[in-house]
N, C-alpha and C positions, 0 to 999 in steps of 0.2 A: 829552706827558703820560706819566707812568710806567705801565708795564704792571702789571696786578694780579698779586699773588703769592698762592699758596695760603694763606700765613700770614695774609693780610689778613682772612680769614674764619674763622680758628680761634676756637672758643668758649672764653672764659676761665673757669677753674674756681676758685672761692673768691676771696679777696682778693688784689689785686696789690700787691706791695711795690715802692715807688718812693721811694728815699731820696736826698736832695740835700744835699751838703756844699759850703759856699762859703768861700773864703778870698781875701784880697787878695794880689796878686803885686806884687813891686817893679817899677815901670816901668823900661823901658830909657831911657838918657839922652836919646835922640832922640825919645822918645815924648811928643809935645807936643799931640796933637789933643785936642779937647774931648769927644769921645764916649767912652763906656766900652767897653772891649774885654773879651770873655769867651772864655776857653779852657775848653770844655766837654768833659769826658771821660766816656764812657758805658761801662757794663758791663751787658749784658743776659743773663740766664739764663732761657731758655724751656724749661720741663719739659713734654714732650709725653706725654700718656697717651691711651688709647683711651676710648670711651664707657663700656665695661664697667669699666675700671680707675678711671675717675673716681668711680664709685659706691663704691669701696672703697679710697680713697687712704690710709686709716689702716692698711691691711694691710701687713705687712712684705714681702710678695711682690711689691708693685707697685714696679717700677723704671722711672722716667721715662726717655725717650730725650731727653737734654738737649742743647740748643743753647746754646753759650756764645760770645758775640761782644763785641768791644770796638772802640771807635772814638773819635775826637775831632774836634771842629770848632771853628773860631774865628769869632766873630760880634761885631758892635758894635751899640749901641742906636740908631744913627742912623735905622734903618728897622725898625719893629716888625713890619710885615707880612712882610718878608724873613726876619726871625728866625723867625716862625711857620712859614713854608714850609720853611726849612732844618731846623728841629727835626722837623717832620712827616716829611720825607724821611729824616732820620737814623733815626727810630724805625721807619720802613718797612724800611730796610736792615737794621736789627737784628732784624727779623721780629716786632716788637710788633704784635699784632692791631689792626685798624682801630678797633674799638670802644673801645680804651684810649688811642688816640693823642691825641685832643683834650684829655682831662682831664690827661694827662701834660704836654702842651705848655703848658697853662695853669699847671700847678704849677711847671714849670721857669721860665717867664717871670715868674711872681709872685716867685719866689725871686731871680731875676736883678735885677729892677727894685727889689726891696726892698733888696738888698745895695748896688745902685748909688747909692741915696739916702743911705747912711751915709758919714760922713767917712772919707777914706782916710788911713792912717798915712804915706803917701808923698806927695812932691810930684809935680807933673806929672799926666798923664792917668791915669785909673783902669784897672787891669787886674785882673780877677777870675778865679780858677780855680774851676770848678764840677765836681763829680763826681756823676754821676747813676747810681745803682745800681738795677737793675730785676730783679725775680725774680717769676715767675708760672708757674702751671700752665695748660695749654690742652688742649683735646680735639682730637686729630688721629687719625682712624681709618685713615689711609694708612700702615699699619705696614710695608709693603714698601718704602717710600721710605727712602733714606739718612737716618738720624736727624739728620745735620748739614746737609742741604741744600747741601752744598758750601761751607758757611760757615766752616769751620775750627774748629768747636767740638769738644768731646770727648764721646763717647757715654757715657751713664749719669751717675752722680753723682760720677765721679772726675775732677775738674778743679780747677785751682788759680787762682782769680781774682786779678787784680792787686791788688785792694783788700781783701786779707785783713786782719783785725784783728790788732793787736799782742797778744802773749801777756799773760796776766793778771800773771805774775811781772814782766815787763819794765815794765808800767805801775806796779805797786806799788813798784818800785825807783826811779822817777823822783825826782830831787832837788827839794827845796823850798828856795826862796831868797827873800830880801827884795829888793824892787825898789829900785834905787838911781838909775835914770835916769829923768828926767821924760819924759812922753809915750810911755811904753811901752804898746803896744797889743796886746791879745790878738787874733790874727788869725782866731780862730774866731767870737767874738761881736762883733768889731770895737769893743769897749769898752776904754777906757784902764784900765790897772792902776796905781793911784796909788803914788807913792813911799812906801816904808815898809810896804806891804802885801805879803803872801806870794804868790809865784807858783810855778808848777811849771815846772821847767827840763828841756827835752829834752836828750839827749846832744849835739845839734848846737848847744846854747846858746840856742835860741829860747825865749821865756817865754810862758806862757799861764795863764789861770785854771785851777785844778785841775779843776773840774767840766767846763769846756769841753774841755780836751785829753783827759781821760779818756773822755768820751763820743765824741770824734772817733776816738781810737785803738781803741776797741771796735768801730768800723766800718771804719776804714782805718788801717793801721799805718804811715803815713808822716807826716812833719812837713808841715803845711799850707803852709809857706813854702819849704822847700828840698828836700823829698822824701826826707829822711833816712829810711831803712827801719829800723823797730824789729823785734826778733825776733818771729816769729809761731809 
């Protein structure tokens, strides 16, 4: 049984941000099993404030002591209870307070199984990439403790998350093109873009619905399929 961490009992202040992005990955040639595989990438930003600071978070002089952690895990849907346990342990390691973990696990699992039910644009077993971005404020009155808890984060609000959004200008400059190939699938919404309809083309040549890829790039500036990095 895992030892309890101080962060297990931090009190959450305000609303917790937990955003989940899902995209199909092209299966490897030898990937023939019937279960769905999930590559889940997590980024957690935990902003620690004291009880006194929590009452005046809107003041400009309140600077949270920020923990920034990232990790990734691979799961499959053959055993839902093991997925639940693995997700709970991952959130614990990311120092998400105990009170928030159950609801986050439910949200991630719901998104995972919802996406797994949709038809895949690829042959063979399904592989899904999921990105889970977490951001929250917590009360931690142990101000003398190292703000990063040895976790490799960066103190204060000066950090550069991996999942930075693309710049507004780079999004506006994306090319629009008419779809010419049948069965072209937008890997954000998993819906087909019909021949003759307009699609938005990434610099890496992957095609998406305009509304889908714009919303995606405003949260994560990389191509959902090949990880091409847009300017940020």
